[in-house]
N, CA, C, O and the ligand as a Tripos MOL2 file, in Angstrom:
@<TRIPOS>MOLECULE
protein
  249   247    63     0     0
PROTEIN
NO_CHARGES

@<TRIPOS>ATOM
      1 N          14.2990   11.5370   47.0390 N.3       1 MET1
      2 CA         14.3550   12.9410   47.3720 C.3       1 MET1
      3 C          14.0790   13.8240   46.1580 C.2       1 MET1
      4 O          13.7470   15.0000   46.3060 O.2       1 MET1
      5 N          14.2130   13.2680   44.9810 N.am      2 SER2
      6 CA         13.8490   14.0410   43.8130 C.3       2 SER2
      7 C          12.4690   13.6320   43.3180 C.2       2 SER2
      8 O          12.1420   12.4450   43.3200 O.2       2 SER2
      9 N          11.6760   14.5690   42.9030 N.am      3 GLU3
     10 CA         10.3670   14.2770   42.3490 C.3       3 GLU3
     11 C          10.4540   13.8770   40.8830 C.2       3 GLU3
     12 O           9.4780   13.3900   40.3120 O.2       3 GLU3
     13 N          11.5940   14.0770   40.2840 N.am      4 PHE4
     14 CA         11.7200   13.7990   38.8740 C.3       4 PHE4
     15 C          12.4520   12.4750   38.6280 C.2       4 PHE4
     16 O          13.4240   12.1440   39.3060 O.2       4 PHE4
     17 N          11.9580   11.7390   37.6470 N.am      5 SER5
     18 CA         12.6680   10.5250   37.2710 C.3       5 SER5
     19 C          13.9410   10.9090   36.5170 C.2       5 SER5
     20 O          14.0770   12.0370   36.0410 O.2       5 SER5
     21 N          14.8880    9.9390   36.4130 N.am      6 ASN6
     22 CA         16.0920   10.2110   35.6560 C.3       6 ASN6
     23 C          15.7520   10.5740   34.1970 C.2       6 ASN6
     24 O          16.4030   11.4160   33.5780 O.2       6 ASN6
     25 N          14.7120    9.9110   33.6760 N.am      7 GLU7
     26 CA         14.3290   10.2110   32.2870 C.3       7 GLU7
     27 C          13.8840   11.6410   32.1300 C.2       7 GLU7
     28 O          14.2210   12.2930   31.1420 O.2       7 GLU7
     29 N          13.1130   12.1520   33.1140 N.am      8 SER8
     30 CA         12.6630   13.5380   33.0440 C.3       8 SER8
     31 C          13.8250   14.5070   33.1600 C.2       8 SER8
     32 O          13.8760   15.5130   32.4530 O.2       8 SER8
     33 N          14.7640   14.2000   34.0580 N.am      9 VAL9
     34 CA         15.9450   15.0690   34.1870 C.3       9 VAL9
     35 C          16.7300   15.0990   32.8910 C.2       9 VAL9
     36 O          17.1720   16.1610   32.4530 O.2       9 VAL9
     37 N          16.9100   13.9230   32.2680 N.am     10 SER10
     38 CA         17.6600   13.8670   31.0100 C.3      10 SER10
     39 C          16.9460   14.6810   29.9320 C.2      10 SER10
     40 O          17.5910   15.3930   29.1620 O.2      10 SER10
     41 N          15.5980   14.5770   29.8750 N.am     11 ALA11
     42 CA         14.8600   15.3130   28.8620 C.3      11 ALA11
     43 C          14.9810   16.8260   29.0860 C.2      11 ALA11
     44 O          15.1310   17.5980   28.1390 O.2      11 ALA11
     45 N          14.9150   17.2210   30.3350 N.am     12 ILE12
     46 CA         15.0330   18.6280   30.6660 C.3      12 ILE12
     47 C          16.4400   19.1470   30.3080 C.2      12 ILE12
     48 O          16.6030   20.2220   29.7300 O.2      12 ILE12
     49 N          17.4310   18.3480   30.6710 N.am     13 GLU13
     50 CA         18.8030   18.7490   30.3270 C.3      13 GLU13
     51 C          19.0300   18.8820   28.8350 C.2      13 GLU13
     52 O          19.6970   19.8050   28.3650 O.2      13 GLU13
     53 N          18.4450   17.9140   28.0830 N.am     14 ALA14
     54 CA         18.5720   17.9780   26.6340 C.3      14 ALA14
     55 C          17.9370   19.2410   26.0650 C.2      14 ALA14
     56 O          18.4800   19.8760   25.1610 O.2      14 ALA14
     57 N          16.7590   19.5970   26.6210 N.am     15 THR15
     58 CA         16.0670   20.7910   26.1440 C.3      15 THR15
     59 C          16.8910   22.0540   26.4770 C.2      15 THR15
     60 O          17.0390   22.9540   25.6510 O.2      15 THR15
     61 N          17.4190   22.0870   27.7090 N.am     16 LEU16
     62 CA         18.2200   23.2460   28.1000 C.3      16 LEU16
     63 C          19.4650   23.3540   27.2040 C.2      16 LEU16
     64 O          19.8650   24.4530   26.8190 O.2      16 LEU16
     65 N          20.0660   22.2110   26.8800 N.am     17 ASN17
     66 CA         21.2090   22.2320   25.9500 C.3      17 ASN17
     67 C          20.8220   22.8040   24.6220 C.2      17 ASN17
     68 O          21.5450   23.6140   24.0410 O.2      17 ASN17
     69 N          19.6270   22.3620   24.1220 N.am     18 ASP18
     70 CA         19.1450   22.8920   22.8330 C.3      18 ASP18
     71 C          18.9400   24.4020   22.9000 C.2      18 ASP18
     72 O          19.2780   25.1120   21.9520 O.2      18 ASP18
     73 N          18.3910   24.9010   24.0060 N.am     19 VAL19
     74 CA         18.1820   26.3200   24.1860 C.3      19 VAL19
     75 C          19.5370   27.0370   24.1940 C.2      19 VAL19
     76 O          19.7010   28.0740   23.5510 O.2      19 VAL19
     77 N          20.4960   26.4800   24.9230 N.am     20 ASP20
     78 CA         21.8240   27.0700   24.9600 C.3      20 ASP20
     79 C          22.4200   27.1950   23.5660 C.2      20 ASP20
     80 O          22.9950   28.2200   23.1990 O.2      20 ASP20
     81 N          22.2660   26.1220   22.8050 N.am     21 ARG21
     82 CA         22.8400   26.1240   21.4510 C.3      21 ARG21
     83 C          22.1100   27.1200   20.5710 C.2      21 ARG21
     84 O          22.7370   27.8070   19.7640 O.2      21 ARG21
     85 N          20.7680   27.2120   20.7140 N.am     22 ALA22
     86 CA         19.9860   28.1630   19.9400 C.3      22 ALA22
     87 C          20.4250   29.5980   20.2570 C.2      22 ALA22
     88 O          20.6110   30.4170   19.3570 O.2      22 ALA22
     89 N          20.5870   29.8830   21.5530 N.am     23 LEU23
     90 CA         21.0040   31.2300   21.9630 C.3      23 LEU23
     91 C          22.3970   31.5470   21.4230 C.2      23 LEU23
     92 O          22.6560   32.6640   20.9730 O.2      23 LEU23
     93 N          23.2980   30.5510   21.4700 N.am     24 GLU24
     94 CA         24.6560   30.7760   20.9480 C.3      24 GLU24
     95 C          24.5930   31.0470   19.4400 C.2      24 GLU24
     96 O          25.2800   31.9350   18.9350 O.2      24 GLU24
     97 N          23.7730   30.2840   18.7340 N.am     25 ARG25
     98 CA         23.6460   30.5060   17.2640 C.3      25 ARG25
     99 C          23.0240   31.8390   16.9690 C.2      25 ARG25
    100 O          23.3870   32.4910   15.9890 O.2      25 ARG25
    101 N          22.0550   32.2780   17.8310 N.am     26 LEU26
    102 CA         21.4650   33.5950   17.6640 C.3      26 LEU26
    103 C          22.5590   34.6830   17.8670 C.2      26 LEU26
    104 O          22.6050   35.6830   17.1500 O.2      26 LEU26
    105 N          23.4090   34.4510   18.8430 N.am     27 ARG27
    106 CA         24.4520   35.4340   19.1790 C.3      27 ARG27
    107 C          25.4820   35.5610   18.0550 C.2      27 ARG27
    108 O          25.9080   36.6720   17.7400 O.2      27 ARG27
    109 N          25.8870   34.4540   17.4500 N.am     28 VAL28
    110 CA         26.9070   34.4830   16.4370 C.3      28 VAL28
    111 C          26.3530   34.6670   15.0430 C.2      28 VAL28
    112 O          27.1080   34.7760   14.0770 O.2      28 VAL28
    113 N          25.0150   34.7020   14.9320 N.am     29 GLY29
    114 CA         24.3930   35.0330   13.6520 C.3      29 GLY29
    115 C          24.1080   33.8370   12.7290 C.2      29 GLY29
    116 O          23.8250   34.0230   11.5460 O.2      29 GLY29
    117 N          24.1830   32.6120   13.2670 N.am     30 THR30
    118 CA         23.8990   31.4490   12.4400 C.3      30 THR30
    119 C          22.5490   30.8230   12.7780 C.2      30 THR30
    120 O          22.2340   29.7240   12.3220 O.2      30 THR30
    121 N          21.7530   31.5350   13.5860 N.am     31 TYR31
    122 CA         20.5040   30.9640   14.0750 C.3      31 TYR31
    123 C          19.5460   30.5660   12.9670 C.2      31 TYR31
    124 O          18.8740   29.5380   13.0540 O.2      31 TYR31
    125 N          19.4870   31.3720   11.9410 N.am     32 ARG32
    126 CA         18.4700   31.1290   10.8750 C.3      32 ARG32
    127 C          18.9660   30.2090    9.7820 C.2      32 ARG32
    128 O          18.2750   30.0120    8.7830 O.2      32 ARG32
    129 N          20.1500   29.6390    9.9480 N.am     33 SER33
    130 CA         20.7130   28.7840    8.8970 C.3      33 SER33
    131 C          20.8420   27.3460    9.4140 C.2      33 SER33
    132 O          21.0880   27.1170   10.5980 O.2      33 SER33
    133 N          20.6700   26.3720    8.4890 N.am     34 CYS34
    134 CA         20.8600   24.9840    8.8180 C.3      34 CYS34
    135 C          22.3070   24.7690    9.3050 C.2      34 CYS34
    136 O          23.2710   25.2730    8.7290 O.2      34 CYS34
    137 N          22.4050   23.9720   10.4240 N.am     35 GLN35
    138 CA         23.7470   23.6990   10.9290 C.3      35 GLN35
    139 C          24.5610   22.8320   10.0000 C.2      35 GLN35
    140 O          25.7900   22.8330   10.0620 O.2      35 GLN35
    141 N          23.8880   22.0890    9.1370 N.am     36 VAL36
    142 CA         24.5840   21.1440    8.2540 C.3      36 VAL36
    143 C          25.0130   21.8220    6.9470 C.2      36 VAL36
    144 O          26.1740   21.7340    6.5480 O.2      36 VAL36
    145 N          24.0700   22.4950    6.2880 N.am     37 CYS37
    146 CA         24.3340   22.9600    4.9180 C.3      37 CYS37
    147 C          24.1860   24.4770    4.7630 C.2      37 CYS37
    148 O          24.3310   24.9870    3.6520 O.2      37 CYS37
    149 N          23.8960   25.2260    5.8670 N.am     38 ASP38
    150 CA         23.7980   26.6840    5.8360 C.3      38 ASP38
    151 C          22.6080   27.2250    5.0550 C.2      38 ASP38
    152 O          22.5010   28.4320    4.8360 O.2      38 ASP38
    153 N          21.7060   26.3240    4.6300 N.am     39 THR39
    154 CA         20.4810   26.7960    3.9730 C.3      39 THR39
    155 C          19.6480   27.6090    4.9540 C.2      39 THR39
    156 O          19.4280   27.1560    6.0770 O.2      39 THR39
    157 N          19.1700   28.8110    4.5670 N.am     40 PRO40
    158 CA         18.2990   29.5660    5.4520 C.3      40 PRO40
    159 C          17.0520   28.7970    5.8290 C.2      40 PRO40
    160 O          16.4110   28.2060    4.9600 O.2      40 PRO40
    161 N          16.6950   28.7880    7.0940 N.am     41 ILE41
    162 CA         15.5280   28.0730    7.5890 C.3      41 ILE41
    163 C          14.3240   29.0310    7.4820 C.2      41 ILE41
    164 O          14.4060   30.2060    7.8410 O.2      41 ILE41
    165 N          13.2040   28.4830    6.9750 N.am     42 ASP42
    166 CA         12.0000   29.2560    6.8150 C.3      42 ASP42
    167 C          11.5390   29.8700    8.1220 C.2      42 ASP42
    168 O          11.4860   29.1820    9.1410 O.2      42 ASP42
    169 N          11.2040   31.1530    8.1140 N.am     43 GLU43
    170 CA         10.7900   31.8310    9.3540 C.3      43 GLU43
    171 C           9.5900   31.1720   10.0120 C.2      43 GLU43
    172 O           9.5320   31.0710   11.2380 O.2      43 GLU43
    173 N           8.6150   30.7160    9.1960 N.am     44 ALA44
    174 CA          7.4370   30.0610    9.7810 C.3      44 ALA44
    175 C           7.8140   28.8140   10.5520 C.2      44 ALA44
    176 O           7.1890   28.4920   11.5630 O.2      44 ALA44
    177 N           8.8440   28.1030   10.0760 N.am     45 GLN45
    178 CA          9.2880   26.9090   10.7910 C.3      45 GLN45
    179 C           9.9650   27.2690   12.1030 C.2      45 GLN45
    180 O           9.8270   26.5580   13.0990 O.2      45 GLN45
    181 N          10.6930   28.3710   12.0990 N.am     46 LEU46
    182 CA         11.3390   28.8250   13.3560 C.3      46 LEU46
    183 C          10.2880   29.3140   14.3610 C.2      46 LEU46
    184 O          10.4580   29.1410   15.5680 O.2      46 LEU46
    185 N           9.2220   29.9130   13.8770 N.am     47 VAL47
    186 CA          8.1450   30.3110   14.7430 C.3      47 VAL47
    187 C           7.4760   29.0980   15.3590 C.2      47 VAL47
    188 O           7.1490   29.0840   16.5460 O.2      47 VAL47
    189 N           7.2740   28.0710   14.5260 N.am     48 ALA48
    190 CA          6.6540   26.8510   15.0300 C.3      48 ALA48
    191 C           7.5730   26.1140   15.9990 C.2      48 ALA48
    192 O           7.1070   25.5130   16.9670 O.2      48 ALA48
    193 N           8.8660   26.1610   15.7390 N.am     49 ASN49
    194 CA          9.8540   25.4810   16.6100 C.3      49 ASN49
    195 C          11.0810   26.3220   16.7200 C.2      49 ASN49
    196 O          11.9770   26.2120   15.8830 O.2      49 ASN49
    197 N          11.1600   27.1700   17.7360 N.am     50 PRO50
    198 CA         12.2930   28.1190   17.8790 C.3      50 PRO50
    199 C          13.6270   27.4130   18.0490 C.2      50 PRO50
    200 O          14.6770   28.0260   17.8530 O.2      50 PRO50
    201 N          13.6050   26.1120   18.4180 N.am     51 LEU51
    202 CA         14.8720   25.3890   18.5970 C.3      51 LEU51
    203 C          15.3080   24.6800   17.3460 C.2      51 LEU51
    204 O          16.3270   23.9900   17.3390 O.2      51 LEU51
    205 N          14.5460   24.8420   16.2850 N.am     52 LEU52
    206 CA         14.9020   24.1750   15.0090 C.3      52 LEU52
    207 C          16.2850   24.6380   14.5760 C.2      52 LEU52
    208 O          16.5480   25.8370   14.4850 O.2      52 LEU52
    209 N          17.1630   23.6860   14.3110 N.am     53 ALA53
    210 CA         18.5490   24.0220   13.9680 C.3      53 ALA53
    211 C          18.9180   23.5980   12.5810 C.2      53 ALA53
    212 O          20.0140   23.9080   12.1150 O.2      53 ALA53
    213 N          18.0270   22.8870   11.8940 N.am     54 ASN54
    214 CA         18.3870   22.3420   10.5890 C.3      54 ASN54
    215 C          17.2770   22.5220    9.5780 C.2      54 ASN54
    216 O          16.1110   22.6580    9.9490 O.2      54 ASN54
    217 N          17.6290   22.5230    8.3010 N.am     55 CYS55
    218 CA         16.6420   22.6120    7.2300 C.3      55 CYS55
    219 C          15.9060   21.2760    7.1050 C.2      55 CYS55
    220 O          16.2980   20.2830    7.7160 O.2      55 CYS55
    221 N          14.8150   21.2630    6.2920 N.am     56 PRO56
    222 CA         14.0260   20.0110    6.1810 C.3      56 PRO56
    223 C          14.8390   18.8500    5.6320 C.2      56 PRO56
    224 O          14.4780   17.6950    5.8610 O.2      56 PRO56
    225 N          15.9220   19.1170    4.9170 N.am     57 ALA57
    226 CA         16.7510   18.0320    4.3900 C.3      57 ALA57
    227 C          17.6110   17.3560    5.4440 C.2      57 ALA57
    228 O          18.1170   16.2510    5.2430 O.2      57 ALA57
    229 N          17.7650   18.0280    6.5530 N.am     58 HIS58
    230 CA         18.6130   17.4800    7.6480 C.3      58 HIS58
    231 C          17.8700   17.5530    8.9800 C.2      58 HIS58
    232 O          18.3320   18.2220    9.9040 O.2      58 HIS58
    233 N          16.7490   16.8880    9.0900 N.am     59 PRO59
    234 CA         15.8450   17.0810   10.2280 C.3      59 PRO59
    235 C          16.3730   16.5630   11.5530 C.2      59 PRO59
    236 O          16.0190   17.1150   12.5950 O.2      59 PRO59
    237 N          17.2050   15.5270   11.5650 N.am     60 GLU60
    238 CA         17.5380   14.9130   12.8300 C.3      60 GLU60
    239 C          18.9530   15.1920   13.3010 C.2      60 GLU60
    240 O          19.3270   14.7640   14.3930 O.2      60 GLU60
    241 N          19.7390   15.8880   12.5200 N.am     61 LEU61
    242 CA         21.1110   16.1300   12.8870 C.3      61 LEU61
    243 C          21.1870   17.4380   13.6660 C.2      61 LEU61
    244 O          20.9330   18.5090   13.1140 O.2      61 LEU61
    245 N          21.5260   17.3540   14.9120 N.am     62 ALA62
    246 CA         21.5910   18.5660   15.7440 C.3      62 ALA62
    247 C          23.0130   18.8300   16.1890 C.2      62 ALA62
    248 O          23.2680   19.8040   16.8970 O.2      62 ALA62
    249 ZN         20.5090   21.4390    5.7290 Zn       63 ZN63
@<TRIPOS>BOND
     1     1     2 1
     2     2     3 1
     3     3     4 2
     4     3     5 am
     5     5     6 1
     6     6     7 1
     7     7     8 2
     8     7     9 am
     9     9    10 1
    10    10    11 1
    11    11    12 2
    12    11    13 am
    13    13    14 1
    14    14    15 1
    15    15    16 2
    16    15    17 am
    17    17    18 1
    18    18    19 1
    19    19    20 2
    20    19    21 am
    21    21    22 1
    22    22    23 1
    23    23    24 2
    24    23    25 am
    25    25    26 1
    26    26    27 1
    27    27    28 2
    28    27    29 am
    29    29    30 1
    30    30    31 1
    31    31    32 2
    32    31    33 am
    33    33    34 1
    34    34    35 1
    35    35    36 2
    36    35    37 am
    37    37    38 1
    38    38    39 1
    39    39    40 2
    40    39    41 am
    41    41    42 1
    42    42    43 1
    43    43    44 2
    44    43    45 am
    45    45    46 1
    46    46    47 1
    47    47    48 2
    48    47    49 am
    49    49    50 1
    50    50    51 1
    51    51    52 2
    52    51    53 am
    53    53    54 1
    54    54    55 1
    55    55    56 2
    56    55    57 am
    57    57    58 1
    58    58    59 1
    59    59    60 2
    60    59    61 am
    61    61    62 1
    62    62    63 1
    63    63    64 2
    64    63    65 am
    65    65    66 1
    66    66    67 1
    67    67    68 2
    68    67    69 am
    69    69    70 1
    70    70    71 1
    71    71    72 2
    72    71    73 am
    73    73    74 1
    74    74    75 1
    75    75    76 2
    76    75    77 am
    77    77    78 1
    78    78    79 1
    79    79    80 2
    80    79    81 am
    81    81    82 1
    82    82    83 1
    83    83    84 2
    84    83    85 am
    85    85    86 1
    86    86    87 1
    87    87    88 2
    88    87    89 am
    89    89    90 1
    90    90    91 1
    91    91    92 2
    92    91    93 am
    93    93    94 1
    94    94    95 1
    95    95    96 2
    96    95    97 am
    97    97    98 1
    98    98    99 1
    99    99   100 2
   100    99   101 am
   101   101   102 1
   102   102   103 1
   103   103   104 2
   104   103   105 am
   105   105   106 1
   106   106   107 1
   107   107   108 2
   108   107   109 am
   109   109   110 1
   110   110   111 1
   111   111   112 2
   112   111   113 am
   113   113   114 1
   114   114   115 1
   115   115   116 2
   116   115   117 am
   117   117   118 1
   118   118   119 1
   119   119   120 2
   120   119   121 am
   121   121   122 1
   122   122   123 1
   123   123   124 2
   124   123   125 am
   125   125   126 1
   126   126   127 1
   127   127   128 2
   128   127   129 am
   129   129   130 1
   130   130   131 1
   131   131   132 2
   132   131   133 am
   133   133   134 1
   134   134   135 1
   135   135   136 2
   136   135   137 am
   137   137   138 1
   138   138   139 1
   139   139   140 2
   140   139   141 am
   141   141   142 1
   142   142   143 1
   143   143   144 2
   144   143   145 am
   145   145   146 1
   146   146   147 1
   147   147   148 2
   148   147   149 am
   149   149   150 1
   150   150   151 1
   151   151   152 2
   152   151   153 am
   153   153   154 1
   154   154   155 1
   155   155   156 2
   156   155   157 am
   157   157   158 1
   158   158   159 1
   159   159   160 2
   160   159   161 am
   161   161   162 1
   162   162   163 1
   163   163   164 2
   164   163   165 am
   165   165   166 1
   166   166   167 1
   167   167   168 2
   168   167   169 am
   169   169   170 1
   170   170   171 1
   171   171   172 2
   172   171   173 am
   173   173   174 1
   174   174   175 1
   175   175   176 2
   176   175   177 am
   177   177   178 1
   178   178   179 1
   179   179   180 2
   180   179   181 am
   181   181   182 1
   182   182   183 1
   183   183   184 2
   184   183   185 am
   185   185   186 1
   186   186   187 1
   187   187   188 2
   188   187   189 am
   189   189   190 1
   190   190   191 1
   191   191   192 2
   192   191   193 am
   193   193   194 1
   194   194   195 1
   195   195   196 2
   196   195   197 am
   197   197   198 1
   198   198   199 1
   199   199   200 2
   200   199   201 am
   201   201   202 1
   202   202   203 1
   203   203   204 2
   204   203   205 am
   205   205   206 1
   206   206   207 1
   207   207   208 2
   208   207   209 am
   209   209   210 1
   210   210   211 1
   211   211   212 2
   212   211   213 am
   213   213   214 1
   214   214   215 1
   215   215   216 2
   216   215   217 am
   217   217   218 1
   218   218   219 1
   219   219   220 2
   220   219   221 am
   221   221   222 1
   222   222   223 1
   223   223   224 2
   224   223   225 am
   225   225   226 1
   226   226   227 1
   227   227   228 2
   228   227   229 am
   229   229   230 1
   230   230   231 1
   231   231   232 2
   232   231   233 am
   233   233   234 1
   234   234   235 1
   235   235   236 2
   236   235   237 am
   237   237   238 1
   238   238   239 1
   239   239   240 2
   240   239   241 am
   241   241   242 1
   242   242   243 1
   243   243   244 2
   244   243   245 am
   245   245   246 1
   246   246   247 1
   247   247   248 2
@<TRIPOS>SUBSTRUCTURE
     1 MET1         2 RESIDUE 1 A MET
     2 SER2         6 RESIDUE 1 A SER
     3 GLU3        10 RESIDUE 1 A GLU
     4 PHE4        14 RESIDUE 1 A PHE
     5 SER5        18 RESIDUE 1 A SER
     6 ASN6        22 RESIDUE 1 A ASN
     7 GLU7        26 RESIDUE 1 A GLU
     8 SER8        30 RESIDUE 1 A SER
     9 VAL9        34 RESIDUE 1 A VAL
    10 SER10       38 RESIDUE 1 A SER
    11 ALA11       42 RESIDUE 1 A ALA
    12 ILE12       46 RESIDUE 1 A ILE
    13 GLU13       50 RESIDUE 1 A GLU
    14 ALA14       54 RESIDUE 1 A ALA
    15 THR15       58 RESIDUE 1 A THR
    16 LEU16       62 RESIDUE 1 A LEU
    17 ASN17       66 RESIDUE 1 A ASN
    18 ASP18       70 RESIDUE 1 A ASP
    19 VAL19       74 RESIDUE 1 A VAL
    20 ASP20       78 RESIDUE 1 A ASP
    21 ARG21       82 RESIDUE 1 A ARG
    22 ALA22       86 RESIDUE 1 A ALA
    23 LEU23       90 RESIDUE 1 A LEU
    24 GLU24       94 RESIDUE 1 A GLU
    25 ARG25       98 RESIDUE 1 A ARG
    26 LEU26      102 RESIDUE 1 A LEU
    27 ARG27      106 RESIDUE 1 A ARG
    28 VAL28      110 RESIDUE 1 A VAL
    29 GLY29      114 RESIDUE 1 A GLY
    30 THR30      118 RESIDUE 1 A THR
    31 TYR31      122 RESIDUE 1 A TYR
    32 ARG32      126 RESIDUE 1 A ARG
    33 SER33      130 RESIDUE 1 A SER
    34 CYS34      134 RESIDUE 1 A CYS
    35 GLN35      138 RESIDUE 1 A GLN
    36 VAL36      142 RESIDUE 1 A VAL
    37 CYS37      146 RESIDUE 1 A CYS
    38 ASP38      150 RESIDUE 1 A ASP
    39 THR39      154 RESIDUE 1 A THR
    40 PRO40      158 RESIDUE 1 A PRO
    41 ILE41      162 RESIDUE 1 A ILE
    42 ASP42      166 RESIDUE 1 A ASP
    43 GLU43      170 RESIDUE 1 A GLU
    44 ALA44      174 RESIDUE 1 A ALA
    45 GLN45      178 RESIDUE 1 A GLN
    46 LEU46      182 RESIDUE 1 A LEU
    47 VAL47      186 RESIDUE 1 A VAL
    48 ALA48      190 RESIDUE 1 A ALA
    49 ASN49      194 RESIDUE 1 A ASN
    50 PRO50      198 RESIDUE 1 A PRO
    51 LEU51      202 RESIDUE 1 A LEU
    52 LEU52      206 RESIDUE 1 A LEU
    53 ALA53      210 RESIDUE 1 A ALA
    54 ASN54      214 RESIDUE 1 A ASN
    55 CYS55      218 RESIDUE 1 A CYS
    56 PRO56      222 RESIDUE 1 A PRO
    57 ALA57      226 RESIDUE 1 A ALA
    58 HIS58      230 RESIDUE 1 A HIS
    59 PRO59      234 RESIDUE 1 A PRO
    60 GLU60      238 RESIDUE 1 A GLU
    61 LEU61      242 RESIDUE 1 A LEU
    62 ALA62      246 RESIDUE 1 A ALA
    63 ZN63       249 GROUP 0 **** ****
């Protein structure tokens, strides 16, 4: 009855969770800083990936 595989649903949910977290960080003012070390994230990187949450030193920790 669903046209989406479980993998697709999981991927969509993960993306929506990332968007929620990005919006929350935008709201509280931490959007432009790395979640790990508070280093300001380069604006060009945020333009390329608006969901980017970490500096280049902490690429996979979300
Ligand atoms: Zn960092």
